[in-house]
RODOTI-6466 format. One line per 2 residues: number of its first residue (from 0); their letters; for each residue x, y, z of C-alpha. Coordinates in nm, 3 decimals. Example, Ala and Ser with C-alpha at 12.3 -4.5 7.8 and 13.67 -1.06 7.14 Angstrom:
0	AS	1.230 -0.450 0.780 ~ 1.367 -0.106 0.714
END
This chain:
0	XX	0.148 -2.908 0.015 ~ -0.184 -2.689 -0.013
2	XX	-0.209 -2.679 0.326 ~ 0.145 -2.597 0.404
4	XX	0.119 -2.251 0.142 ~ -0.229 -2.196 0.343
6	XX	-0.075 -2.207 0.665 ~ 0.216 -1.984 0.557
8	XX	0.029 -1.720 0.459 ~ -0.205 -1.735 0.772
10	XX	0.085 -1.675 0.995 ~ 0.287 -1.508 0.720
12	XX	0.395 -1.232 0.981 ~ 0.527 -1.478 1.254
14	XX	0.716 -1.693 0.951 ~ 0.863 -1.366 0.882
16	XX	0.971 -1.313 1.258 ~ 1.125 -1.638 1.279
18	XX	1.328 -1.617 0.973 ~ 1.501 -1.300 1.123
20	XX	1.554 -1.464 1.417 ~ 1.730 -1.712 1.270
22	XX	1.912 -1.451 1.024 ~ 2.047 -1.341 1.347
24	XX	2.194 -1.642 1.488 ~ 2.296 -1.753 1.180
26	XX	2.523 -1.437 1.142 ~ 2.717 -1.562 1.455
28	XX	2.759 -1.881 1.374 ~ 2.851 -1.911 1.000
30	XX	3.156 -1.863 0.874 ~ 3.205 -1.562 0.628
32	XX	3.201 -1.773 0.303 ~ 2.825 -1.938 0.388
34	XX	2.727 -1.613 0.494 ~ 2.834 -1.452 0.164
36	XX	2.621 -1.746 -0.030 ~ 2.319 -1.684 0.200
38	XX	2.387 -1.277 0.088 ~ 2.418 -1.397 -0.259
40	XX	2.086 -1.600 -0.234 ~ 1.929 -1.276 -0.139
42	XX	2.006 -1.112 -0.406 ~ 1.930 -1.354 -0.637
44	XX	1.555 -1.336 -0.480 ~ 1.564 -0.959 -0.575
46	XX	1.618 -1.055 -0.911 ~ 1.346 -1.291 -0.945
48	XX	1.086 -1.044 -0.827 ~ 1.186 -0.767 -1.025
50	XX	1.198 -1.041 -1.320 ~ 0.825 -1.135 -1.208
52	XX	0.692 -0.767 -1.094 ~ 0.592 -0.674 -1.428
54	XX	0.389 -0.959 -1.506 ~ 0.206 -0.913 -1.135
56	XX	0.161 -0.563 -1.132 ~ -0.039 -0.634 -1.537
58	XX	-0.238 -0.912 -1.376 ~ -0.281 -0.685 -1.081
60	XX	-0.393 -0.376 -1.253 ~ -0.599 -0.581 -1.527
62	XX	-0.850 -0.765 -1.220 ~ -0.910 -0.378 -1.073
64	XX	-1.041 -0.216 -1.381 ~ -1.180 -0.545 -1.495
66	XX	-1.408 -0.533 -1.209 ~ -1.495 -0.144 -1.165
68	XX	-1.750 -0.235 -1.439 ~ -1.964 -0.313 -1.102
70	XX	-2.224 0.020 -1.015 ~ -2.330 0.312 -1.224
72	XX	-2.074 0.488 -1.454 ~ -2.096 0.834 -1.241
74	XX	-2.054 0.628 -0.942 ~ -1.748 0.454 -1.041
76	XX	-1.563 0.748 -1.186 ~ -1.661 0.963 -0.894
78	XX	-1.545 0.716 -0.639 ~ -1.204 0.651 -0.812
80	XX	-1.125 1.041 -0.871 ~ -1.195 1.060 -0.501
82	XX	-0.946 0.775 -0.414 ~ -0.676 0.873 -0.669
84	XX	-0.712 1.269 -0.490 ~ -0.725 1.098 -0.119
86	XX	-0.395 0.883 -0.166 ~ -0.206 1.171 -0.342
88	XX	-0.310 1.402 -0.034 ~ -0.166 1.118 0.155
90	XX	0.136 1.089 -0.021 ~ 0.217 1.431 0.004
92	XX	0.132 1.420 0.395 ~ 0.384 1.153 0.406
94	XX	0.679 1.359 0.243 ~ 0.610 1.678 0.366
96	XX	0.622 1.502 0.744 ~ 0.936 1.310 0.691
98	XX	1.094 1.670 0.659 ~ 0.975 1.765 0.991
100	XX	1.030 1.471 1.161 ~ 1.286 1.213 0.985
102	XX	1.542 1.491 0.889 ~ 1.614 1.600 1.216
104	XX	1.585 1.270 1.367 ~ 1.852 1.085 1.165
106	XX	2.170 1.071 1.100 ~ 2.325 0.952 0.790
108	XX	2.529 0.723 0.986 ~ 2.507 0.405 0.784
110	XX	2.703 0.528 0.425 ~ 2.998 0.591 0.655
112	XX	3.008 0.220 0.760 ~ 3.262 0.021 0.585
114	XX	3.111 -0.252 0.365 ~ 3.219 -0.597 0.525
116	XX	3.043 -0.891 0.361 ~ 3.007 -0.922 -0.020
118	XX	2.781 -1.145 -0.214 ~ 2.980 -1.457 -0.305
120	XX	2.828 -1.447 -0.671 ~ 2.558 -1.221 -0.843
122	XX	2.329 -1.315 -1.123 ~ 2.104 -1.054 -1.316
124	XX	1.843 -1.091 -1.468 ~ 1.723 -0.905 -1.821
126	XX	1.470 -0.664 -1.788 ~ 1.174 -0.822 -2.014
128	XX	0.938 -0.504 -1.942 ~ 0.940 -0.205 -1.813
130	XX	0.680 -0.180 -1.493 ~ 0.470 0.183 -1.593
132	XX	0.431 0.012 -1.915 ~ 0.299 -0.326 -1.751
134	XX	0.068 -0.108 -1.532 ~ -0.057 0.098 -1.803
136	XX	-0.138 -0.202 -2.054 ~ -0.308 -0.398 -1.718
138	XX	-0.513 -0.036 -1.633 ~ -0.604 0.019 -2.035
140	XX	-0.713 -0.353 -2.122 ~ -0.922 -0.351 -1.786
142	XX	-1.116 -0.062 -1.890 ~ -1.148 -0.139 -2.263
144	XX	-1.290 -0.480 -2.147 ~ -1.520 -0.372 -1.892
146	XX	-1.726 -0.192 -2.121 ~ -1.898 -0.505 -2.250
148	XX	-1.915 -0.840 -2.132 ~ -1.717 -1.081 -2.341
150	XX	-1.562 -1.434 -2.352 ~ -1.184 -1.283 -2.426
152	XX	-1.286 -1.053 -2.089 ~ -1.381 -1.358 -1.883
154	XX	-1.093 -1.564 -2.017 ~ -0.804 -1.272 -1.963
156	XX	-0.981 -1.274 -1.617 ~ -0.979 -1.600 -1.519
158	XX	-0.626 -1.588 -1.635 ~ -0.501 -1.315 -1.439
160	XX	-0.640 -1.473 -1.145 ~ -0.459 -1.787 -1.175
162	XX	-0.164 -1.615 -1.291 ~ -0.109 -1.420 -0.953
164	XX	-0.236 -1.671 -0.735 ~ 0.073 -1.840 -0.879
166	XX	0.312 -1.564 -0.870 ~ 0.215 -1.439 -0.576
168	XX	0.127 -1.706 -0.306 ~ 0.302 -1.978 -0.467
170	XX	0.664 -1.827 -0.550 ~ 0.727 -1.431 -0.418
172	XX	0.529 -1.489 -0.049 ~ 0.751 -1.805 0.036
174	XX	1.102 -1.646 -0.113 ~ 1.033 -1.296 0.069
176	XX	1.189 -1.408 0.423 ~ 1.433 -1.559 0.277
178	XX	1.506 -1.218 0.082 ~ 1.486 -0.999 0.381
180	XX	1.709 -1.245 0.596 ~ 2.005 -1.208 0.372
182	XX	2.028 -0.845 0.380 ~ 1.938 -0.837 0.741
184	XX	2.258 -1.093 0.801 ~ 2.442 -0.819 0.618
186	XX	2.340 -0.547 0.788 ~ 2.395 -0.690 1.112
188	XX	2.780 -0.812 0.960 ~ 2.838 -0.439 0.858
190	XX	2.728 -0.321 1.282 ~ 2.429 -0.110 1.178
192	XX	2.155 -0.300 1.246 ~ 2.100 -0.232 1.636
194	XX	2.178 0.134 1.544 ~ 1.879 0.124 1.278
196	XX	1.629 -0.024 1.451 ~ 1.682 0.171 1.752
198	XX	1.608 0.501 1.492 ~ 1.333 0.379 1.345
200	XX	1.165 0.243 1.672 ~ 1.119 0.587 1.739
202	XX	1.047 0.696 1.363 ~ 0.748 0.429 1.407
204	XX	0.594 0.578 1.700 ~ 0.634 0.913 1.536
206	XX	0.443 0.769 1.190 ~ 0.152 0.630 1.464
208	XX	0.121 0.976 1.597 ~ 0.061 1.068 1.236
210	XX	-0.173 0.854 1.144 ~ -0.373 0.939 1.456
212	XX	-0.398 1.316 1.372 ~ -0.489 1.225 0.979
214	XX	-0.781 1.024 1.071 ~ -0.912 1.222 1.331
216	XX	-0.861 1.580 1.149 ~ -1.036 1.371 0.857
218	XX	-1.347 1.249 1.059 ~ -1.359 1.570 1.257
220	XX	-1.411 1.729 0.883 ~ -1.596 1.518 0.766
222	XX	-1.844 1.506 1.034 ~ -1.924 1.862 0.995
224	XX	-1.669 1.985 1.255 ~ -1.860 1.803 1.563
226	XX	-1.655 1.640 1.769 ~ -1.964 1.396 1.912
228	XX	-2.053 1.315 1.588 ~ -1.686 1.253 1.502
230	XX	-1.678 0.976 1.794 ~ -1.971 0.796 1.710
232	XX	-1.865 0.735 1.340 ~ -1.523 0.670 1.448
234	XX	-1.662 0.439 1.724 ~ -1.834 0.261 1.444
236	XX	-1.545 0.165 1.184 ~ -1.331 0.087 1.516
238	XX	-1.441 -0.322 1.501 ~ -1.378 -0.306 1.165
240	XX	-1.025 -0.154 1.206 ~ -0.963 -0.416 1.495
242	XX	-1.050 -0.726 1.238 ~ -0.774 -0.558 0.989
244	XX	-0.545 -0.502 1.270 ~ -0.532 -0.850 1.362
246	XX	-0.592 -1.033 1.048 ~ -0.344 -0.785 0.823
248	XX	-0.631 -0.776 0.541 ~ -0.844 -0.490 0.454
250	XX	-1.067 -0.726 0.281 ~ -1.143 -0.964 0.576
252	XX	-1.293 -0.644 0.727 ~ -1.501 -0.549 0.456
254	XX	-1.800 -0.679 0.586 ~ -1.763 -0.500 0.923
256	XX	-1.661 -0.164 0.759 ~ -1.984 -0.201 0.525
258	XX	-2.216 -0.232 0.857 ~ -2.008 0.077 0.987
260	XX	-2.038 0.254 0.659 ~ -2.404 0.213 0.616
262	XX	-2.448 0.368 0.984 ~ -2.270 0.655 0.934
264	XX	-2.387 0.710 0.624 ~ -2.772 0.621 0.670
266	XX	-2.740 0.351 0.390 ~ -2.608 0.593 0.087
268	XX	-2.607 0.407 -0.193 ~ -2.225 0.478 -0.232
270	XX	-2.135 0.226 0.021 ~ -2.230 -0.079 -0.148
272	XX	-2.073 0.015 -0.493 ~ -1.779 0.188 -0.372
274	XX	-1.647 0.018 -0.044 ~ -1.581 -0.284 -0.179
276	XX	-1.368 -0.127 -0.469 ~ -1.180 0.093 -0.261
278	XX	-1.047 -0.143 -0.004 ~ -0.755 -0.246 -0.173
280	XX	-0.704 0.065 -0.392 ~ -0.742 0.304 -0.126
282	XX	-0.474 0.268 0.109 ~ -0.448 0.577 0.350
284	XX	-0.196 0.394 0.551 ~ 0.047 0.297 0.245
286	XX	0.010 0.643 0.098 ~ 0.142 0.824 0.408
288	XX	0.382 0.547 0.561 ~ 0.568 0.391 0.247
290	XX	0.688 0.810 0.133 ~ 0.761 0.863 0.526
292	XX	0.974 0.547 0.553 ~ 1.148 0.622 0.152
294	XX	1.225 0.953 0.247 ~ 1.372 0.816 0.623
296	XX	1.568 0.542 0.410 ~ 1.722 0.807 0.168
298	XX	1.833 0.980 0.484 ~ 1.976 0.693 0.717
300	XX	2.166 0.608 0.383 ~ 2.339 0.914 0.278
302	XX	2.101 1.009 -0.045 ~ 1.967 1.300 -0.079
304	XX	1.538 1.354 -0.055 ~ 1.411 1.419 -0.382
306	XX	1.266 1.827 -0.510 ~ 0.927 1.891 -0.578
308	XX	0.949 1.797 -0.943 ~ 1.070 1.428 -0.896
310	XX	0.895 1.343 -0.588 ~ 0.596 1.488 -0.817
312	XX	0.686 1.227 -1.057 ~ 0.700 0.933 -0.840
314	XX	0.380 1.062 -0.676 ~ 0.176 0.973 -0.992
316	XX	0.351 0.643 -1.046 ~ 0.267 0.585 -0.648
318	XX	-0.088 0.674 -0.705 ~ -0.097 0.436 -1.008
320	XX	0.054 0.192 -0.882 ~ -0.200 0.135 -0.564
322	XX	-0.436 0.001 -0.872 ~ -0.199 -0.301 -0.897
324	XX	-0.182 -0.382 -0.531 ~ -0.232 -0.714 -0.432
326	XX	-0.456 -0.830 -0.112 ~ -0.162 -1.040 0.065
328	XX	0.024 -0.954 0.380 ~ 0.329 -0.714 0.237
330	XX	0.105 -0.647 -0.092 ~ 0.130 -0.340 -0.086
332	XX	0.511 -0.294 -0.060 ~ 0.594 -0.566 -0.331
334	XX	0.449 -0.355 -0.598 ~ 0.630 -0.064 -0.502
336	XX	1.013 -0.185 -0.507 ~ 1.046 -0.083 -0.844
338	XX	0.888 0.241 -0.811 ~ 1.129 0.313 -0.524
340	XX	1.447 0.184 -0.751 ~ 1.347 0.360 -1.032
342	XX	1.250 0.716 -0.850 ~ 1.423 0.776 -0.572
344	XX	1.741 0.591 -0.634 ~ 1.690 0.259 -0.395
346	XX	1.880 -0.038 -0.405 ~ 1.827 -0.409 -0.279
348	XX	1.973 -0.361 0.050 ~ 1.721 -0.067 0.087
350	XX	1.394 -0.252 -0.091 ~ 1.466 -0.557 0.171
352	XX	1.475 -0.284 0.498 ~ 1.119 -0.108 0.418
354	XX	1.010 -0.438 0.308 ~ 1.061 -0.564 0.670
356	XX	1.004 -0.279 0.827 ~ 0.644 -0.273 0.627
358	XX	0.550 -0.603 0.706 ~ 0.602 -0.560 1.092
360	XX	0.421 -0.240 1.067 ~ 0.167 -0.383 0.835
362	XX	-0.129 -0.483 1.085 ~ -0.130 -0.122 1.224
364	XX	-0.079 0.007 0.854 ~ -0.380 -0.198 0.745
366	XX	-0.588 -0.084 1.065 ~ -0.523 0.238 0.932
368	XX	-0.638 0.204 0.574 ~ -0.942 0.035 0.674
370	XX	-1.046 0.335 0.891 ~ -0.928 0.541 0.584
372	XX	-1.172 0.379 0.388 ~ -1.469 0.467 0.636
374	XX	-1.371 0.799 0.589 ~ -1.401 0.769 0.206
376	XX	-1.745 0.683 0.236 ~ -1.829 1.008 0.427
378	XX	-1.668 1.229 0.234 ~ -1.833 1.075 -0.069
380	XX	-2.181 1.075 0.103 ~ -2.105 1.449 0.142
382	XX	-2.077 1.454 -0.191 ~ -2.371 1.303 -0.279
384	XX	-2.559 1.520 -0.027 ~ -2.460 1.840 -0.182
386	XX	-2.528 1.692 -0.535 ~ -2.924 1.617 -0.452
388	XX	-2.978 1.922 -0.226 ~ -2.840 2.120 -0.602
390	XX	-3.109 1.933 -0.739 ~ -3.367 2.010 -0.464
392	XX	-3.281 2.355 -0.496 ~ -3.286 2.380 -0.860
394	XX	-3.653 2.181 -0.837 ~ -3.754 2.419 -0.642
396	XX	-3.618 2.777 -0.849 ~ -3.822 2.604 -1.149
398	XX	-4.147 2.568 -0.950 ~ -4.094 2.945 -0.832
400	XX	-4.007 3.090 -1.218 ~ -4.309 2.870 -1.309
402	XX	-4.540 3.006 -1.007 ~ -4.479 3.399 -1.100
404	XX	-4.527 3.300 -1.507 ~ -4.840 3.177 -1.390
END
């Protein structure tokens, strides 16, 4: 059984593609009643995901903050603040670009379609803890117990590790392809699947163009506006980016990313302290891609786009939830589903669709995350350089004052 789970996680992307193909085949073969039962099962799985999500969010947030105890306090604080600002900037870029790209490219065709497939049954599980309270509890508890080593901290660390592994790897991840498949059957029965995927294929290409422009501009800026240096910095990170693309894991790319960051920053002390921490919380690909796709889905399903105030509230929780992202394929979108539902008005079908889009684009998103972490090291290196330069200038001025007094 353990080998079966390991094989599933290793080939999760392939399993998802196979499940989508099978769901389309079943939509042609099965009776409407059988399809209604499959849709009902998907809705039930959605309820299970939402029921377990507070535990997953709390455990991942605790893990993240508890292990921030590594390294100096100043280094950690500067790194975390920079990561939050970078994620927030990326989220607002995704929001802004979606108004330029998504609005003209999409039509509200889906809202006009007649719903042909309804679930055979429904079961609503109680919401026992709000996700934002679970997030805050995990963050605060992790910070408090990371200040001073204790037996309680170690026990909660082990408990959260085993709990995350059980919920994510043994329950939610195996259910995810079934959850998506049921809603794909519904979209196919409603006659909109081919139209939506044709449109979103073009949007995916546009999103990749946005990624390229953003990464080039940030690397160019952190390289002192010098093209040759920009080329060298990007070239050093590309092997790590390829590993992230092929393995769909930023952690798998961490060793190569560490080597690249050491080359780009001349062995800066920030690299060893911040890069392992930022790998799972500084997610440029997610921060641009998820809001971009979310705005496109709102337009597709006939919902109004959020105004600046409502998007600001969403972006705050969006940035905070990065501290609870699980390092597995599709983990970035799983913890975002409750936020998308609560603050952007997503329904279950929209959640299934954005989950499928995210997983299909996960290799590209992970590649961008790895490149974004390489860029973060350059930003922090610039901060360290400015700080050291200021110290040198202060010492030089102090020596001049002493010389004049003498």
